[in-house]
N, C-alpha and C positions, 0 to 999 in steps of 0.2 A: 505494500498500499506504500504509493508517494504521500508526502507531508502537505497538506493545504498551505498555501501561502496565507499572511496576517495582513499584508500591507500590498501597497503597490504607488507608485508614480508616473507620472504621463512625460515622455520625455522625446523630443523634437531635436534633429540637425538639420544642419545642410552642408555643404563642402563640395570643394572641385577634387580630380582625381590625375593622376596623368594616365592612369588606364580607369574603365569602369569598376573595378574593383577596387581600386586603390580609393575612388570617389566614392564607394557604398562606406570602407572602412572608415576615413574620414568624414563621413556625415553621422556613422557609429561614433567616434570618438566626440563630434561635438553634442552631441547628445548623451555624454557620458556615458556611454555603453560598450564603447568597445574595446574593452579590455576583459569581456565575460562572453561563454558562450550563450547566444540565447538558444530557446527552444521554444517554438513556433506553438502557439495555443491559441484553440476559437475561441470564441467570444462571450465567456461569463467568468466575470468577478464575484468571487467566492463569499458568501453571507458575512457584514459582519469586518471584512478585510478594510482598515483603517488609510486612506490618504493621505501620506508622507511627499514633503516638497522634495527630498532627495532620500536616496536611500544609500548604507555604505554595504558595497556589495564586492566581496575580497574578489583579486584579478581572475579568473578561469572557474568562478564558478559556474553552475549549469541552472540558467534563468529562465522559467515560463515570460514566455512576452507575446503579448499579439501586437501584430506592428504593418503600416503598408511602409514600401519603399517604391521608388522608382530611380533608374541611373538614365542618363541622357547623354550623348553625345553629340546633340545638333546645338552648335554653337546659336545664341540668343533666346535658346528655346527657356520659356521658364514652367518649372515643374512645381508641383505642390503635394505634400502628406499631411494627414489629419488624423489623431488619432481619438476617438471618445470615449466616456464612462456616464450610463446611464446607471441611476441608483433607485432602487424602490426600496423604502428606510426597514418595511417588513418581509424583505425576501432578499436575493441577490439582485446583482446588477450585471447589464449588461455592457459588452464596450463593441465598437466599431472602430472601422479604420478605411482610409482610402486614399489611393494614389491616381495622379494621374498632372496634364496640363491644366495650366494656370495657377491663377492665386491661391494663395491660404486663406483668403476670405471665403472663397468657391467651395475649397477641399472643406473645411470648418462647416461650411453649412450643407453640405451632402452630408456629413458625418452626425451633423441633427437632425434630419431628415431620417437616416437609418433609424438613431438609437429611437424616435418618436415609433416609427413602422416597426419595430423589434418588441417595444411594449405593448402597443397595443395587439399585436399579433399574440403574444403573450397571455393578455387580458390583465397585466399589472400597471400598477401605479408608476406613472413617471415620474418622482420625487425630486431629483437634483441631477442635475448633468454639469460634468467637466470635459472639454474640449481641451485642444491644442492644436496648434496646424506651423506649417512652416512652407515658405516658398524659397526656390532660388531660378535666378538665372544662370544659363551654362553657358560658359565659356569654352571649355574643350571638353572635358568629363564633368557632370554633374551629378549629384544624387541628394536626393532628400526622403528623411524614414522620420514617421511616427510612432509612438511606442507606448503600450501601456508595460510597466514592466515590473511583475509582481515577484513579491518575497517574504520572506519567513519570519 
């Protein structure tokens, strides 16, 4: 049985790199999660999980993370990513992430819409929403990442 996370944060980053993979790695570093091993999870935030502005995670740790990322090699292109958490005080939360071409505000609006739809489908009350996004104009290779990082 795996341990259930008890805290989370929302992390965003954008960066340039000399290759697409270096751009992604640099975006992870900019988000503060570049020295851990992300384990991609789907969209449920455990009940009672507490939001923290920052998490102290030892390098190399295996970290459950729901994230959206986009890397582009088209100079001048604007790319964006956003992640959001919807909370129901009586139950669990839902995480939604988005990545695409465009501005941060557009990405955040799409995440807000997806959270509303997810709660409507589950017939749950959406009590609180936290959303963070980022955008970046590509120079050579650019990358954006938006992540809900879960921790113990």
